[in-house]
C-alpha positions in Angstrom: -161.7 -224.4 127.1 -158.3 -225.6 126.0 -159.7 -226.6 122.6 -161.0 -223.1 122.1 -157.6 -221.5 122.9 -155.9 -223.9 120.6 -158.2 -223.0 117.7 -157.6 -219.2 118.4 -153.8 -219.8 118.3 -154.0 -221.7 115.1 -156.1 -219.0 113.5 -153.6 -216.3 114.7 -150.7 -218.3 113.2 -152.5 -218.6 109.9 -153.0 -214.8 109.8 -149.3 -214.2 110.6 -148.3 -216.6 107.9 -150.5 -214.9 105.4 -149.0 -211.5 106.3 -145.5 -212.9 105.9 -146.4 -214.3 102.5 -147.7 -210.8 101.4 -144.5 -209.1 102.7 -142.3 -211.7 100.9 -144.2 -211.0 97.6 -143.7 -207.2 98.1 -140.0 -207.7 98.7 -139.6 -209.9 95.7 -141.4 -207.2 93.5 -139.2 -204.5 94.9 -136.1 -206.5 94.2 -137.2 -207.1 90.6 -137.9 -203.4 90.1 -134.5 -202.5 91.5 -132.8 -204.9 89.1 -134.7 -203.4 86.2 -133.7 -199.9 87.2 -130.1 -201.0 87.6 -130.1 -202.5 84.1 -131.5 -199.3 82.6 -128.9 -197.1 84.4 -126.1 -199.4 83.5 -127.2 -199.5 79.9 -127.5 -195.7 79.7 -124.1 -195.2 81.4 -122.4 -197.8 79.3 -123.8 -196.2 76.2 -122.4 -192.8 77.0 -119.0 -194.3 78.0 -118.9 -196.3 74.8 -119.6 -193.2 72.7 -116.9 -191.3 74.5 -114.4 -194.1 74.2 -115.2 -194.7 70.6 -114.7 -191.0 69.9 -111.4 -190.9 71.8 -110.2 -194.1 69.9 -111.3 -192.7 66.5 -113.9 -195.5 66.0 -117.2 -195.0 64.3 -120.3 -196.5 65.8 -123.5 -195.3 64.2 -122.9 -191.6 64.5 -121.7 -191.8 68.2 -118.5 -189.9 67.3 -120.3 -187.1 65.8 -122.8 -186.9 68.7 -120.0 -186.8 71.3 -118.0 -184.3 69.3 -121.1 -182.0 69.0 -121.7 -182.2 72.7 -118.1 -181.5 73.6 -118.1 -178.5 71.3 -121.3 -177.1 72.9 -119.7 -177.5 76.4 -116.5 -175.8 75.3 -118.4 -172.9 73.8 -120.5 -172.5 76.9 -117.4 -172.5 79.1 -115.6 -170.0 76.8 -118.6 -167.7 76.8 -118.9 -167.9 80.6 -115.2 -167.1 81.0 -115.6 -164.1 78.7 -118.4 -162.7 80.7 -116.5 -163.3 84.0 -113.5 -161.5 82.6 -115.6 -158.5 81.4 -117.3 -158.2 84.8 -114.3 -158.4 87.1 -111.5 -157.3 84.7 -109.3 -160.3 85.7 -108.0 -162.7 83.1 -106.7 -166.1 84.2 -103.8 -167.7 82.2 -103.5 -171.0 84.0 -104.8 -173.0 86.9 -103.0 -176.1 88.2 -104.3 -178.5 90.9 -102.4 -181.1 92.9 -104.2 -183.5 95.3 -102.4 -183.8 98.6 -104.9 -185.9 100.5 -108.1 -187.6 99.5 -110.5 -189.7 101.6 -114.3 -190.1 102.0 -114.5 -187.2 104.5 -111.6 -184.9 103.5 -110.0 -183.6 100.4 -106.9 -181.4 100.4 -105.6 -179.8 97.2 -102.8 -177.5 96.3 -103.8 -174.8 93.7 -101.8 -172.4 91.7 -103.6 -169.7 89.7 -101.9 -167.1 87.5 -103.3 -164.3 85.4 -103.4 -160.5 85.0 -105.6 -157.5 85.7 -104.8 -154.9 83.1 -101.0 -154.8 83.2 -100.7 -156.2 86.7 -99.5 -159.8 86.6 -100.1 -162.1 89.6 -99.7 -165.6 90.8 -101.7 -167.0 93.7 -100.8 -170.3 95.5 -102.9 -171.8 98.3 -104.2 -175.0 99.8 -107.9 -175.8 99.7 -109.4 -178.2 102.2 -112.9 -179.6 102.0 -114.3 -181.5 105.0 -117.6 -183.4 104.6 -119.9 -184.0 107.5 -123.1 -185.8 106.3 -124.7 -183.7 103.7 -122.7 -180.6 104.6 -119.2 -179.7 103.5 -116.9 -176.9 104.6 -114.0 -175.4 102.6 -111.1 -173.6 104.1 -108.0 -171.9 102.6 -104.5 -172.1 104.1 -100.9 -171.4 103.1 -101.9 -168.5 100.9 -99.0 -166.9 99.0 -99.4 -164.1 96.5 -96.6 -163.3 94.1 -96.4 -159.9 92.3 -93.8 -157.5 91.0 -92.9 -155.7 94.3 -90.7 -153.2 92.6 -93.7 -151.4 91.0 -96.1 -152.1 93.9 -94.5 -150.6 96.9 -97.9 -149.3 98.1 -99.4 -152.7 97.6 -97.0 -154.8 99.6 -98.5 -154.1 103.1 -102.0 -155.0 101.8 -100.6 -158.3 100.3 -99.1 -159.2 103.7 -102.5 -158.7 105.3 -104.3 -160.8 102.7 -101.8 -163.6 103.2 -102.5 -163.5 106.9 -106.3 -163.3 106.6 -106.4 -165.7 103.6 -109.1 -163.5 102.1 -108.9 -164.3 98.4 -112.1 -162.3 97.6 -110.6 -159.2 99.2 -107.5 -159.6 97.1 -109.2 -159.8 93.8 -111.6 -157.0 94.5 -108.8 -154.7 95.7 -106.6 -155.7 92.8 -109.3 -154.6 90.3 -109.9 -151.3 92.1 -106.1 -150.7 92.3 -105.6 -151.5 88.6 -108.5 -149.1 87.6 -106.9 -146.2 89.6 -103.5 -146.9 88.0 -105.1 -147.0 84.6 -106.8 -143.6 85.3 -103.3 -142.2 86.1 -101.8 -143.7 83.0 -104.5 -142.3 80.7 -104.2 -138.8 82.3 -100.4 -138.7 82.0 -100.5 -140.0 78.4 -103.1 -137.5 77.4 -101.1 -134.5 78.7 -97.9 -135.7 77.2 -99.5 -135.9 73.8 -101.3 -132.5 74.2 -98.3 -130.6 75.7 -95.2 -132.5 74.4 -92.9 -129.4 74.9 -93.7 -129.2 78.6 -94.7 -132.7 79.8 -92.2 -135.6 80.0 -92.5 -139.0 81.5 -89.1 -140.4 82.2 -90.5 -143.7 83.6 -93.1 -144.1 80.9 -96.9 -143.7 81.0 -97.2 -146.0 84.0 -94.8 -143.9 86.0 -95.9 -142.2 89.2 -94.1 -138.9 88.3 -94.9 -136.4 85.5 -92.3 -133.7 85.0 -93.2 -130.2 83.8 -90.7 -127.7 82.5 -90.4 -125.0 79.8 -87.4 -124.4 77.5 -87.5 -120.7 78.4 -87.3 -121.4 82.1 -84.1 -123.5 82.5 -83.8 -125.1 85.9 -87.4 -124.5 86.9 -89.1 -127.8 87.1 -92.4 -129.0 88.6 -93.0 -132.6 89.5 -96.5 -134.2 89.8 -96.3 -137.2 92.0 -99.4 -139.4 91.6 -99.4 -142.4 93.8 -102.2 -145.0 94.5 -102.3 -145.8 98.2 -103.7 -149.1 99.4 -104.5 -149.6 103.0 -104.1 -152.9 104.8 -107.9 -153.3 104.8 -108.1 -152.9 101.1 -109.0 -149.2 100.8 -107.7 -147.7 97.5 -107.2 -143.9 97.2 -105.2 -141.7 94.8 -102.7 -139.2 96.3 -101.4 -136.4 94.1 -98.8 -133.9 95.1 -97.0 -131.0 93.3 -93.3 -130.6 94.0 -91.2 -127.7 92.9 -87.5 -127.3 91.9 -86.6 -123.7 91.3 -83.0 -122.4 91.4 -82.0 -119.5 93.6 -81.5 -117.1 90.6 -85.1 -117.8 89.4 -86.7 -117.1 92.8 -86.4 -113.3 92.1 -88.8 -113.7 89.2 -91.6 -115.1 91.4 -93.1 -113.8 94.6 -91.7 -116.0 97.3 -95.0 -116.5 99.0 -96.6 -117.8 95.8 -93.8 -120.2 95.2 -93.8 -121.4 98.7 -97.6 -122.0 98.7 -97.6 -123.8 95.3 -98.3 -127.2 96.9 -101.2 -125.8 99.0 -102.7 -124.0 96.0 -102.5 -127.1 93.9 -104.3 -129.1 96.6 -107.1 -126.5 96.6 -107.4 -126.8 92.8 -107.6 -130.6 93.2 -110.5 -130.3 95.7 -112.4 -127.8 93.5 -111.6 -128.9 89.9 -110.5 -132.5 90.2 -107.3 -134.1 89.0 -107.4 -133.5 85.2 -108.6 -129.9 85.4 -106.1 -129.0 88.2 -103.2 -130.6 86.3 -104.1 -128.8 83.1 -104.2 -125.4 84.9 -100.7 -126.0 86.2 -99.4 -127.2 82.8 -100.8 -124.1 81.1 -99.2 -121.9 83.7 -95.8 -123.6 83.1 -96.2 -123.5 79.3 -97.0 -119.7 79.6 -100.1 -120.3 77.6 -102.1 -117.1 76.9 -105.3 -119.0 77.7 -104.4 -119.2 81.4 
């Protein structure tokens, strides 16, 4: 009985030793394959690095310089084309972008970014901190210390919105609202410029085409002036809406030439025209009235 058990144990040991030999052979084959792959990757990587270094140092190695130069040109052209498309779509042009690393580790990266550019004639500069925290295969990015710098003297209606954006750190809302605000300001500029060129004797823009106020007067009506105040209001939530008002300045001596009720209700009548005709047609009706045009 003992001899039989001994034979069985010996046979089991031989089987285990055979399995171990097979596993050792597989491990050796995998190690050999890993070394071959490492050599291929290293050779390929070194080849690219050598081409790039040779190009940067001005050395010629079998056409490597020309190959790297061609690849760099293609990448630059693709980036320029992409930037062009982005600018056309969102109307925002970036002039510069600087990045400063404040903290860098395996799990966390903190950078200070400063982006400057313009949307139409509105110039802006945005500064913020971007933190990226990695957890396994996932990463989360957050923005902090957002600061937006613009010309506050011309953007009084924009200041409250900017304060809200800095508090909420909502960069997407800022750029989207900036584009809409800029478009509405451009609408006003084009309209004022059009009427100034069409009725130069009546329309004047003391603050230029980007002014909020258009002045209407006639040489034969001294002291009688109408002011069109066209502002672009921006809510704290990013809503953009134009607001157009008509203000009158008529001396006491001239009031006898006009029915008092009509003069007093000029603002209300103009608002009715705005609702019915829209800004351009309503303004042209008022301008023709002031210019004493026979077509009115």
